[in-house]
C-alpha positions as CSV (number, residue, x, y, z in Angstrom):
1,M,-31.9,21.5,218.3
2,T,-29.0,21.1,220.7
3,T,-25.6,19.8,219.6
4,F,-26.1,16.6,221.7
5,A,-29.5,16.1,220.1
6,T,-27.9,16.3,216.6
7,L,-25.1,13.9,217.6
8,R,-27.7,11.4,218.9
9,K,-29.6,11.6,215.7
10,L,-26.5,10.9,213.7
11,H,-25.7,8.0,216.0
12,A,-29.2,6.6,215.5
13,L,-28.7,6.9,211.7
14,V,-25.6,4.7,212.0
15,G,-27.4,2.1,214.0
16,D,-30.4,2.0,211.7
17,A,-28.2,1.8,208.6
18,L,-26.1,-1.0,210.0
19,G,-29.3,-2.8,210.9
20,E,-30.6,-2.5,207.3
21,I,-27.3,-3.9,206.0
22,E,-27.5,-6.8,208.4
23,R,-31.1,-7.6,207.5
24,V,-30.1,-7.9,203.9
25,Y,-27.2,-10.2,204.6
26,T,-28.9,-12.4,207.1
27,G,-32.1,-12.7,205.2
28,Q,-30.7,-14.4,202.1
29,P,-32.8,-17.4,200.9
30,E,-29.8,-19.7,200.7
31,G,-28.7,-18.9,204.3
32,A,-27.4,-15.9,206.3
33,L,-24.2,-14.3,205.1
34,D,-21.6,-12.1,206.9
35,Y,-20.4,-8.8,205.5
36,P,-17.0,-9.1,203.8
37,A,-14.2,-8.7,206.3
38,L,-11.8,-5.7,206.0
39,D,-8.9,-7.9,207.0
40,V,-9.5,-10.5,204.3
41,P,-8.3,-9.8,200.7
42,Y,-10.8,-10.3,197.9
43,Y,-8.7,-10.7,194.7
44,A,-10.8,-10.3,191.6
45,T,-8.8,-12.9,189.7
46,A,-8.8,-15.5,192.5
47,A,-11.2,-18.4,193.2
48,H,-13.7,-17.8,196.0
49,T,-16.3,-19.8,197.9
50,R,-19.9,-19.4,197.0
51,E,-20.4,-17.5,200.3
52,Q,-17.6,-15.1,199.6
53,E,-18.9,-14.4,196.1
54,A,-22.4,-13.9,197.3
55,A,-21.3,-11.6,200.2
56,E,-19.2,-9.5,197.8
57,K,-22.0,-9.3,195.3
58,L,-24.4,-8.1,197.9
59,T,-22.3,-5.0,198.6
60,A,-23.8,-3.6,195.3
61,D,-27.4,-4.4,196.4
62,P,-29.3,-1.1,196.2
63,K,-30.5,-1.4,199.9
64,V,-27.0,-2.1,201.1
65,V,-25.5,0.7,199.0
66,G,-28.1,3.2,200.3
67,A,-27.7,2.2,203.9
68,A,-23.9,2.2,203.6
69,N,-24.0,5.8,202.2
70,T,-26.1,6.9,205.1
71,L,-23.8,5.2,207.6
72,V,-20.7,6.8,206.0
73,A,-22.3,10.2,205.8
74,A,-23.4,10.1,209.5
75,C,-19.9,8.9,210.6
76,G,-18.2,11.6,208.6
77,Q,-20.5,14.3,210.1
78,L,-19.9,12.9,213.6
79,I,-16.1,13.0,213.1
80,A,-16.4,16.6,211.8
81,S,-18.5,17.5,214.9
82,V,-16.4,16.0,217.7
83,H,-12.8,15.7,216.4
84,K,-10.4,18.5,217.3
85,P,-10.5,21.1,214.4
86,F,-6.7,21.3,214.3
87,F,-6.4,17.5,213.8
88,L,-9.0,17.7,211.1
89,Y,-7.0,20.3,209.3
90,A,-3.8,18.4,209.7
91,E,-5.3,15.3,208.2
92,A,-6.9,17.2,205.3
93,G,-3.9,19.5,204.7
94,M,-1.6,16.5,204.4
95,S,-3.9,14.1,202.6
96,D,-1.7,14.2,199.5
97,N,0.7,12.0,201.5
98,L,-1.9,9.2,201.4
99,T,-2.4,9.7,197.7
100,S,1.4,9.5,197.2
101,C,1.7,6.4,199.3
102,L,-1.1,4.7,197.3
103,H,0.7,5.6,194.1
104,F,3.8,4.0,195.4
105,L,1.9,0.9,196.5
106,E,0.8,0.4,193.0
107,A,3.9,1.5,191.1
108,S,6.2,-0.7,193.2
109,H,4.0,-3.8,192.7
110,T,3.7,-4.2,196.5
111,V,0.2,-5.5,196.3
112,E,1.2,-8.3,193.9
113,I,4.3,-9.0,196.1
114,L,2.1,-9.4,199.2
115,R,-0.4,-11.5,197.4
116,A,2.4,-13.9,196.4
117,A,3.7,-13.9,200.0
118,G,0.4,-15.2,201.4
119,T,-1.7,-14.5,204.4
120,D,1.3,-14.4,206.9
121,G,2.6,-11.3,205.3
122,L,6.2,-10.2,204.4
123,H,8.8,-8.2,206.3
124,V,9.7,-4.9,204.8
125,N,13.3,-6.1,204.2
126,D,11.9,-8.8,201.9
127,I,9.4,-6.5,200.3
128,A,12.2,-4.0,199.5
129,R,14.4,-6.7,198.0
130,T,11.6,-8.0,195.8
131,I,10.7,-4.4,194.7
132,D,14.4,-3.9,193.8
133,D,14.5,-7.2,191.9
134,L,11.3,-6.4,189.9
135,R,12.6,-2.9,188.9
136,G,16.1,-4.2,188.0
137,A,17.8,-1.9,190.5
138,K,21.1,-3.8,190.6
139,A,21.4,-4.0,186.8
140,S,20.6,-0.3,186.4
141,G,22.8,0.8,189.2
142,A,20.0,2.4,191.1
143,D,20.3,2.7,194.9
144,P,18.5,0.0,196.9
145,L,15.1,1.0,198.3
146,N,15.3,2.4,201.8
147,T,13.6,-0.1,204.1
148,S,12.9,2.4,206.8
149,T,11.1,4.7,204.4
150,L,9.2,1.7,203.0
151,S,8.0,0.8,206.5
152,H,6.8,4.3,207.2
153,I,4.9,4.3,203.9
154,L,3.2,1.0,204.6
155,R,2.4,2.1,208.2
156,L,0.6,5.2,207.0
157,L,-1.4,3.0,204.6
158,A,-2.1,0.6,207.5
159,T,-3.3,3.5,209.6
160,Y,-5.9,4.2,206.9
161,H,-6.7,0.5,206.5
162,W,-5.2,0.1,203.1
163,V,-2.8,-2.7,204.3
164,R,-2.3,-4.6,207.6
165,E,0.7,-4.6,209.8
166,V,0.4,-8.1,211.3
167,K,3.7,-8.0,213.2
168,P,6.3,-5.3,213.6
169,D,7.4,-4.4,210.1
170,V,5.5,-7.3,208.6
171,F,2.6,-6.3,206.2
172,T,0.0,-8.1,204.3
173,N,-2.9,-7.2,202.0
174,N,-6.5,-6.6,203.1
175,R,-9.8,-6.1,201.3
176,L,-8.9,-2.5,200.3
177,S,-5.4,-3.2,198.9
178,S,-6.6,-6.3,197.1
179,M,-8.8,-4.0,194.9
180,I,-5.5,-2.7,193.4
181,D,-4.2,-6.2,192.5
182,T,-3.8,-6.9,188.8
183,G,-3.5,-10.6,189.2
184,K,-0.2,-10.6,187.4
185,T,2.6,-12.9,188.6
186,L,5.9,-11.6,189.7
187,D,7.6,-13.1,186.7
188,Q,5.1,-11.2,184.4
189,L,5.8,-8.0,186.2
190,R,9.6,-8.6,185.9
191,T,9.6,-9.4,182.2
192,S,6.7,-7.2,181.0
193,P,5.9,-4.3,183.4
194,E,4.4,-2.2,180.6
195,S,1.6,-4.8,180.3
196,K,0.7,-4.8,183.9
197,H,-2.7,-3.2,183.4
198,D,-3.7,-5.1,180.3
199,G,-6.7,-7.5,180.8
200,T,-7.5,-6.0,184.2
201,D,-10.5,-4.1,185.6
202,G,-8.5,-0.8,185.3
203,V,-8.4,0.1,189.0
204,A,-4.7,-0.2,189.3
205,A,-4.2,1.9,186.2
206,M,-6.5,4.6,187.7
207,V,-4.4,4.6,190.9
208,S,-1.3,5.2,188.7
209,F,-2.6,8.3,186.8
210,V,-4.4,9.8,189.9
211,G,-1.1,9.6,191.8
212,D,0.7,11.2,188.9
213,E,-1.2,13.7,186.8
214,F,-4.0,14.4,189.2
215,L,-1.9,14.8,192.4
216,K,0.8,16.9,190.8
217,S,-1.7,19.2,189.0
218,V,-3.9,19.9,192.0
219,A,-0.9,20.8,194.1
220,H,-0.5,23.9,191.8
221,L,-4.2,25.0,192.0
222,T,-3.6,28.0,194.2
223,D,-0.5,29.1,192.2
224,Q,-2.5,29.1,189.0
225,L,-5.6,30.7,190.3
226,L,-3.7,33.4,192.2
227,P,-0.8,34.1,189.9
228,T,0.2,37.5,191.4
229,R,0.7,36.1,194.9
230,E,4.3,36.3,195.8
231,R,4.7,32.5,196.4
232,S,3.2,31.9,192.9
233,V,5.5,34.5,191.2
234,T,8.6,33.0,192.8
235,L,7.5,29.5,191.9
236,R,7.3,30.4,188.2
237,K,10.7,32.0,188.5
238,L,12.1,28.8,189.9
239,L,10.3,26.7,187.2
240,D,11.0,28.8,184.2
241,E,14.5,28.2,182.9
242,D,14.8,31.8,181.6
243,R,13.6,33.1,184.9
244,K,10.9,35.2,183.2
245,T,7.4,35.4,184.6
246,P,5.0,36.7,182.0
247,L,1.6,37.9,183.2
248,P,-0.8,36.5,182.5
249,P,1.1,33.2,182.9
250,K,1.5,31.1,179.8
251,Y,0.1,28.2,181.8
252,K,-3.7,28.1,181.6
253,T,-4.3,25.3,184.0
254,P,-2.6,23.9,187.1
255,F,-1.7,20.9,185.0
256,N,0.2,23.2,182.6
257,L,2.2,24.6,185.5
258,A,2.9,21.3,187.1
259,F,4.2,19.6,183.9
260,R,5.7,22.8,182.3
261,T,3.8,22.5,179.1
262,E,1.4,24.7,177.1
263,L,-0.3,21.7,175.6
264,G,-3.8,20.7,176.8
265,Y,-3.8,17.4,178.7
266,F,-5.1,15.2,175.9
267,D,-2.6,16.6,173.3
268,W,0.2,16.2,175.9
269,L,-0.9,12.6,176.5
270,E,-0.3,11.8,172.9
271,L,3.3,12.9,172.9
272,P,5.6,10.0,172.0
273,E,7.2,10.2,175.5
274,N,3.7,9.5,177.0
275,Q,2.9,6.3,175.2
276,L,2.7,4.3,178.4
277,R,0.6,7.1,180.1
278,L,-1.8,7.0,177.1
279,R,-2.1,3.2,177.4
280,E,-2.7,3.4,181.1
281,F,-5.3,6.2,180.7
282,G,-7.3,4.1,178.3
283,R,-7.3,1.2,180.7
284,A,-8.1,3.4,183.7
285,M,-11.2,4.6,182.0
286,T,-12.5,1.0,182.6
287,G,-11.6,1.4,186.2
288,V,-13.7,4.5,186.7
289,R,-16.8,2.3,186.4
290,G,-16.5,2.1,190.2
291,W,-18.1,5.5,190.3
292,E,-21.2,4.0,188.7
293,G,-21.4,1.3,191.5
294,G,-21.4,-1.5,188.9
295,E,-22.6,-1.9,185.4
296,N,-25.6,0.4,185.9
297,I,-25.3,1.4,182.2
298,V,-26.9,-1.9,181.3
299,D,-30.1,-1.0,183.1
300,A,-30.0,2.8,182.7
301,F,-31.9,2.9,179.4
302,P,-34.5,0.6,177.7
303,W,-31.8,-1.0,175.5
304,K,-33.8,-4.3,175.4
305,E,-36.7,-2.6,173.6
306,L,-34.6,-1.3,170.7
307,P,-35.0,-3.1,167.4
308,N,-32.4,-5.5,166.1
309,D,-29.3,-3.9,164.6
310,T,-30.0,-0.6,166.2
311,V,-26.9,1.6,165.9
312,I,-25.5,3.4,168.9
313,I,-22.6,5.7,168.5
314,D,-20.3,5.8,171.6
315,V,-18.9,9.4,171.3
316,G,-15.4,9.7,172.8
317,G,-15.7,6.1,173.9
318,G,-12.0,5.5,174.5
319,V,-11.1,1.8,174.3
320,G,-14.8,0.9,174.2
321,S,-15.5,0.0,177.9
322,T,-19.2,1.2,177.7
323,S,-19.9,-0.4,174.3
324,V,-18.3,-3.7,175.2
325,A,-20.4,-3.9,178.4
326,L,-23.6,-3.1,176.5
327,A,-22.7,-5.4,173.6
328,E,-22.2,-8.3,176.0
329,A,-25.6,-7.6,177.6
330,Y,-27.6,-6.9,174.4
331,P,-26.4,-9.0,171.5
332,H,-29.0,-7.5,169.1
333,L,-27.4,-4.0,169.2
334,R,-24.4,-2.6,167.2
335,F,-22.0,-0.1,168.6
336,V,-19.6,2.3,166.9
337,V,-16.9,3.7,169.2
338,E,-15.5,7.1,168.2
339,D,-12.3,8.5,169.5
340,R,-9.0,10.0,168.4
341,Q,-6.7,8.0,166.1
342,H,-4.2,7.2,168.8
343,V,-6.9,5.7,171.1
344,V,-8.5,3.7,168.2
345,D,-5.1,2.2,167.3
346,I,-4.6,0.7,170.8
347,A,-8.2,-0.1,171.7
348,P,-8.6,-3.6,170.3
349,G,-5.3,-4.7,172.0
350,V,-6.4,-4.0,175.5
351,W,-9.3,-6.5,175.5
352,G,-9.2,-10.2,176.3
353,P,-10.3,-13.0,174.0
354,A,-14.0,-12.9,174.9
355,Q,-14.3,-9.1,174.2
356,R,-12.1,-9.4,171.1
357,A,-14.8,-11.7,169.7
358,L,-17.3,-8.8,169.8
359,I,-14.8,-6.6,167.9
360,D,-13.9,-9.3,165.4
361,S,-17.6,-9.9,164.7
362,G,-18.2,-6.2,163.9
363,R,-20.7,-5.8,166.7
364,V,-18.3,-3.3,168.3
365,T,-16.3,-1.2,165.8
366,F,-13.9,1.7,166.2
367,K,-13.8,4.8,164.1
368,A,-11.2,7.6,164.4
369,H,-13.1,10.8,164.9
370,S,-12.8,13.9,167.1
371,F,-16.1,15.1,168.7
372,F,-14.9,18.7,168.0
373,D,-15.4,17.9,164.3
374,P,-18.8,17.6,162.6
375,Q,-20.0,14.0,162.4
376,P,-19.4,12.3,159.1
377,A,-22.4,12.3,156.6
378,T,-22.5,8.5,156.9
379,I,-20.8,5.8,159.0
380,D,-20.3,2.3,157.6
381,V,-21.6,-0.2,160.2
382,P,-20.8,-3.9,159.7
383,G,-23.9,-5.9,159.1
384,V,-26.0,-2.8,158.6
385,G,-24.4,-0.6,156.0
386,A,-24.1,3.2,155.7
387,V,-25.9,5.0,158.5
388,S,-26.5,8.7,158.4
389,S,-27.9,9.2,161.9
390,P,-27.8,6.7,164.8
391,S,-30.7,5.9,167.1
392,I,-28.7,7.0,170.1
393,Y,-25.6,9.0,170.8
394,V,-24.0,7.9,174.1
395,I,-21.4,10.3,175.5
396,R,-20.0,8.8,178.7
397,G,-17.4,10.5,180.9
398,C,-16.6,13.1,178.3
399,T,-18.5,16.3,179.2
400,H,-16.6,16.6,182.6
401,N,-13.3,16.7,180.6
402,W,-14.0,20.0,178.9
403,P,-14.9,23.6,179.6
404,D,-18.5,24.8,178.9
405,E,-17.8,26.2,175.5
406,D,-16.2,23.0,174.3
407,V,-19.1,20.9,175.6
408,I,-21.6,23.0,173.7
409,T,-19.5,22.5,170.5
410,M,-19.4,18.7,170.8
411,L,-23.2,18.5,171.6
412,R,-24.0,20.8,168.8
413,H,-22.2,18.6,166.3
414,L,-24.2,15.7,167.5
415,R,-27.4,17.7,167.2
416,N,-26.6,18.7,163.6
417,A,-26.2,15.1,162.6
418,A,-29.2,13.8,164.6
419,A,-32.4,12.6,163.1
420,P,-35.6,13.9,164.7
421,T,-35.9,10.6,166.6
422,T,-32.3,10.4,167.7
423,Q,-31.8,10.5,171.4
424,L,-28.8,11.6,173.4
425,L,-27.6,9.9,176.6
426,I,-25.1,11.9,178.7
427,I,-23.4,9.7,181.3
428,D,-21.5,11.7,183.9
429,M,-21.6,12.8,187.5
430,I,-24.4,15.2,188.5
431,L,-23.2,17.0,191.6
432,P,-26.0,17.8,194.1
433,L,-25.8,21.0,196.2
434,A,-24.6,20.8,199.8
435,C,-27.9,22.2,200.8
436,A,-31.5,21.2,199.9
437,D,-32.4,22.5,196.4
438,D,-35.7,24.3,196.9
439,A,-35.4,26.7,194.1
440,E,-38.4,26.9,191.8
441,D,-37.9,25.7,188.2
442,S,-40.3,26.7,185.4
443,D,-39.4,23.5,183.5
444,P,-38.7,20.8,186.0
445,I,-36.7,17.8,184.9
446,P,-38.1,14.3,185.7
447,G,-35.7,12.6,188.2
448,A,-34.3,15.8,189.6
449,E,-33.8,15.5,193.4
450,R,-34.2,18.1,196.1
451,S,-31.9,16.3,198.5
452,L,-30.2,12.9,198.9
453,A,-30.5,12.9,202.6
454,P,-33.4,11.2,204.4
455,E,-36.2,13.7,205.2
456,G,-35.7,15.3,208.6
457,S,-32.2,14.0,209.2
458,P,-29.3,16.3,210.1
459,L,-27.2,15.0,207.2
460,L,-25.9,17.2,204.5
461,A,-28.1,17.2,201.4
462,N,-25.4,15.7,199.3
463,L,-24.6,13.1,202.0
464,G,-21.2,14.7,202.8
465,R,-18.4,12.2,203.2
466,A,-20.4,9.4,201.4
467,N,-20.2,11.4,198.2
468,A,-17.0,13.4,198.8
469,N,-15.2,11.4,196.0
470,G,-17.3,13.2,193.4
471,Y,-16.3,16.7,194.6
472,L,-12.7,15.6,194.8
473,L,-12.9,14.5,191.2
474,D,-14.5,17.8,190.3
475,L,-11.4,19.7,191.6
476,S,-9.1,17.3,189.7
477,M,-11.0,18.1,186.5
478,I,-10.6,21.8,187.2
479,A,-6.9,21.4,187.8
480,V,-6.0,19.1,184.9
481,L,-8.5,20.0,182.2
482,N,-10.0,23.4,183.1
483,A,-13.3,21.5,183.2
484,K,-15.5,20.3,186.0
485,E,-18.3,17.9,187.2
486,R,-21.6,19.7,186.9
487,T,-24.9,20.2,188.6
488,L,-28.1,19.2,186.8
489,R,-28.9,22.8,186.0
490,E,-25.4,23.3,184.5
491,I,-25.6,20.3,182.2
492,S,-29.2,21.1,181.2
493,A,-28.1,24.7,180.3
494,L,-25.3,23.4,178.1
495,A,-27.6,20.9,176.4
496,R,-30.1,23.7,175.7
497,A,-27.4,25.9,174.2
498,A,-26.7,23.1,171.8
499,E,-30.4,22.6,170.9
500,W,-31.0,19.5,173.0
501,R,-33.7,19.4,175.7
502,V,-33.1,17.3,178.8
503,T,-36.0,15.0,179.2
504,G,-35.0,13.2,182.4
505,T,-32.2,12.0,184.6
506,R,-31.6,8.9,186.7
507,R,-28.9,8.5,189.3
508,A,-27.1,5.2,189.7
509,P,-28.0,3.6,193.1
510,G,-25.8,5.1,195.8
511,S,-23.7,7.1,193.4
512,L,-23.4,10.6,191.9
513,W,-23.1,9.1,188.5
514,A,-26.2,9.9,186.5
515,Y,-27.8,9.0,183.1
516,T,-29.3,12.2,181.6
517,S,-31.4,11.8,178.5
518,A,-32.2,14.5,175.9
519,K,-34.0,15.0,172.7
520,S,-33.4,17.4,169.9
521,V,-35.4,20.7,169.8
């Protein structure tokens, strides 16, 4: 096939995908809808018209999600095919600039400032003055924010469609930036900035820690992987106060090097100095639901068929995001969230009144427990009593946080405490290969996919740019935690080593997030 023939196929995929999205929107029973406009903010905490709510909800429709992924994958491959390679490198090589600017956008409360300013936008001079006011710059003696620098930050963001420049040096929010809005008033941010992320969907908190721990860690990836390279050696000399450069380096991960600590990330997070980081991390774990494409956990397992007062243990469940979502959907089930003491102590306080009722009623409870320790012989569940083995262990977003040997340890502890009927549900990304997976498997797993691309299309088997976010997260896990996102074969092998047998996997629509079930062997 010639290059032009491939490009035309990609172009046709774009048109076909757009047509599918348009058919869904225009074919609604209550009347045709338009797709949400990029230039119009959609604040989660604001009131919307019925049409706006319906249009936004349709973005999660499986047909729309699938078509959008095809469209993005095809556009990404077209760009890679026709854009000048040097410009592609320049953009990729300096992409950390965009991450830093998004971090600043959130940390400076600029999204909330622009929301308060309204649709006409705000001049950078006024934005800077408000930022200085909110951070108490005058009282603390800090230098005023440089307005020229601010305009350059916002203009880069506008270039990537994260804000709009409506007039010279006048900026306003759009649909993308409004996703980072916490709904807090400027008075609330001024008087209680540490509570900014409380009661939110966690997206802003996610932006905060990605721009901090993730960005700084991955910047040291090469220095940690190639420690004898001269640039790496001289960097350690500059960073180490005693100017000594032991080999092998005392820093086991890029995160260790970036933050000059020998502690693992989670131990470091629990240092007294990191109290705010720990709080934000817990809230951000709610924000990562975006990888699932919605509350797919609610339909990912036959929860409805479980008997009344069935006990589910949410292993490493953080502040209870998964359990709360399931408890709201299935009032006949009971959930026990296990995590470390520091997390359990703060968990109830991050929820609003509606979710607190679930906790107060005992339908969602929190127990201090490390998944690296054996499960207790019994767990006292309100309304049920002492339970030795739950019906289901749910472990969501945990396996990607740990190296292989640690994952085997945590899964083996669950296996040792499981009854013969206990099931395991692993919820994490499953990374497809960038090529079609035609390798023969003696024990095929139901739900395993050869390729995500339409048959006969020139798209990458993993849909390239449409799913690039998963591979970016994979490298962040490597840099911060010495862990990784895994392929289906990799997670199946770890389960097998811990005496679990994977019985099936199901991918969330339009996402790399997957629900992998297993039974004891």
